[in-house]
C-alpha positions as CSV (number, residue, x, y, z in Angstrom):
1,M,-0.7,-31.6,20.1
2,K,3.0,-32.4,19.9
3,V,5.7,-31.6,22.3
4,K,9.1,-30.4,21.1
5,N,12.0,-30.8,23.5
6,I,14.8,-28.3,23.2
7,T,18.2,-29.2,24.7
8,A,21.4,-27.3,25.0
9,K,24.9,-28.7,25.2
10,I,26.9,-26.6,27.8
11,Q,30.5,-27.4,28.5
12,V,31.4,-26.7,32.2
13,Y,35.0,-26.3,33.2
14,T,37.5,-24.3,35.3
15,I,40.0,-21.7,34.3
16,E,42.8,-24.3,34.8
17,E,41.2,-26.5,32.1
18,C,41.2,-23.7,29.5
19,D,43.6,-23.6,26.6
20,S,45.8,-20.5,26.2
21,L,43.5,-18.8,23.7
22,K,40.4,-19.1,25.9
23,K,42.4,-18.0,29.0
24,K,43.5,-14.9,27.0
25,L,40.0,-14.1,25.9
26,I,38.6,-14.5,29.5
27,E,41.4,-12.4,30.9
28,A,40.6,-9.7,28.3
29,A,36.9,-9.8,29.4
30,K,37.9,-9.6,33.1
31,E,40.2,-6.6,32.3
32,A,37.4,-4.9,30.4
33,T,35.3,-4.8,33.6
34,T,37.7,-2.1,34.9
35,R,36.4,0.2,32.1
36,A,32.7,-0.3,32.9
37,Y,30.7,2.7,33.9
38,A,28.3,1.2,36.5
39,P,27.6,3.8,39.2
40,Y,24.0,2.6,39.7
41,S,24.1,-1.2,39.6
42,K,27.8,-1.5,40.8
43,F,27.8,-4.6,38.5
44,H,30.8,-4.3,36.2
45,V,30.7,-6.5,33.1
46,G,33.3,-7.0,30.5
47,A,33.2,-8.8,27.1
48,A,35.9,-9.8,24.8
49,L,35.4,-10.9,21.2
50,L,37.7,-13.1,19.2
51,L,37.5,-12.1,15.6
52,E,38.3,-14.5,12.7
53,N,41.6,-12.7,12.1
54,G,42.7,-13.3,15.7
55,E,42.0,-9.8,16.8
56,I,40.5,-9.4,20.3
57,V,38.0,-6.5,20.8
58,T,36.6,-5.6,24.2
59,G,33.6,-3.8,25.6
60,S,32.2,-2.9,29.0
61,N,28.7,-2.0,30.3
62,Q,27.9,1.7,30.2
63,E,25.1,2.8,32.5
64,N,22.9,5.8,32.4
65,A,20.5,7.2,35.1
66,A,17.8,6.6,32.5
67,Y,18.2,2.8,32.5
68,P,16.7,2.1,29.1
69,T,19.6,3.9,27.5
70,T,22.2,1.7,29.3
71,L,24.3,-0.6,27.1
72,C,25.6,-4.0,28.0
73,A,29.3,-5.0,27.6
74,E,28.4,-7.6,24.9
75,R,26.6,-5.2,22.7
76,T,29.3,-2.5,23.2
77,A,32.0,-4.9,22.0
78,I,29.9,-6.3,19.1
79,F,28.9,-2.9,17.8
80,Y,32.5,-1.6,18.0
81,A,33.7,-4.7,16.2
82,N,31.0,-4.3,13.5
83,S,32.0,-0.6,13.0
84,Q,35.7,-1.2,12.9
85,Y,35.9,-4.7,11.3
86,P,32.7,-5.0,9.3
87,D,33.8,-7.9,7.2
88,L,35.2,-10.1,10.0
89,A,33.1,-12.7,11.7
90,V,33.1,-13.1,15.5
91,K,34.4,-16.6,16.5
92,S,33.9,-16.3,20.3
93,I,32.8,-14.0,23.0
94,A,33.9,-14.2,26.6
95,I,31.9,-12.5,29.4
96,A,33.0,-11.7,33.0
97,A,31.3,-9.8,35.8
98,F,32.8,-8.0,38.8
99,A,30.8,-6.9,41.9
100,D,31.3,-6.4,45.6
101,G,35.1,-6.3,45.1
102,D,35.6,-9.5,43.2
103,F,34.6,-11.5,40.2
104,T,31.3,-13.3,40.5
105,E,31.3,-16.9,41.7
106,E,28.7,-17.9,39.1
107,S,29.0,-17.6,35.4
108,C,27.7,-14.4,33.8
109,A,25.3,-15.1,31.0
110,P,24.2,-12.5,28.3
111,C,20.8,-10.9,28.7
112,G,18.0,-11.4,26.2
113,S,18.9,-8.3,24.2
114,C,22.5,-9.4,23.9
115,R,21.5,-12.9,23.0
116,Q,19.4,-11.4,20.1
117,V,22.4,-9.3,18.9
118,I,24.8,-12.3,19.1
119,S,22.2,-14.3,17.1
120,E,22.2,-11.5,14.4
121,V,26.0,-11.8,14.2
122,E,25.7,-15.5,13.6
123,N,23.1,-14.9,10.9
124,R,25.1,-12.1,9.3
125,F,28.2,-14.2,8.8
126,G,26.6,-17.7,8.7
127,K,29.0,-18.9,11.4
128,P,28.4,-19.9,15.0
129,V,29.7,-17.7,17.8
130,S,30.8,-19.6,20.9
131,V,29.8,-18.0,24.2
132,I,32.2,-18.3,27.1
133,M,30.6,-17.3,30.4
134,Y,33.2,-16.8,33.2
135,G,32.6,-17.5,36.9
136,K,35.2,-18.2,39.6
137,K,33.4,-21.4,40.5
138,H,33.1,-22.6,36.9
139,I,33.0,-21.5,33.3
140,Y,30.1,-22.3,31.0
141,E,30.5,-22.5,27.2
142,V,28.1,-23.1,24.4
143,S,29.2,-23.5,20.8
144,S,26.5,-21.3,19.4
145,I,24.1,-18.6,20.8
146,Q,21.3,-20.9,19.6
147,D,21.9,-23.0,22.7
148,L,20.9,-20.0,24.8
149,L,18.3,-18.7,22.4
150,P,16.9,-21.6,20.5
151,L,13.7,-20.0,19.2
152,S,15.3,-16.8,18.1
153,F,13.8,-14.1,15.9
154,G,15.7,-13.6,12.6
155,K,15.5,-12.5,9.0
156,E,13.6,-15.7,8.2
157,N,10.7,-14.2,10.3
158,L,10.5,-11.1,8.3
159,P,8.5,-10.7,5.0
160,E,10.6,-10.5,1.9
161,N,10.8,-7.0,0.4
């Protein structure tokens, strides 16, 4: 038997250490939390995508009393971008969460379903998507979703047609 170690490089910084573009993307994600529909969880999440043409697209979580039909902010933004800008790659995604009257202290990471969708975006365009996870205490950033989902399921796992 062999052991395979998997490591991830995660940059940790504060909002003061961000360049102007990252600050703009994070602010767009924070602003998107105001459009979340979260009457059940009271956990408002916003996501902002930076497309390769410089356009910023946002999304927010949209809940439903039947929880399986709820949609996360990340997927809302990605699906909107794919429908409106189908030929543009996503360069970065910023995620922020608001609960109990303030933004969360800890960074908000994408759930497993969102990680899989971001992975598909990377595969679709053959380019990495940096993931910026905002928290008041610190911001985490990975240069590719593969750092958060190293053993992802992709087209290479499917039989050829």
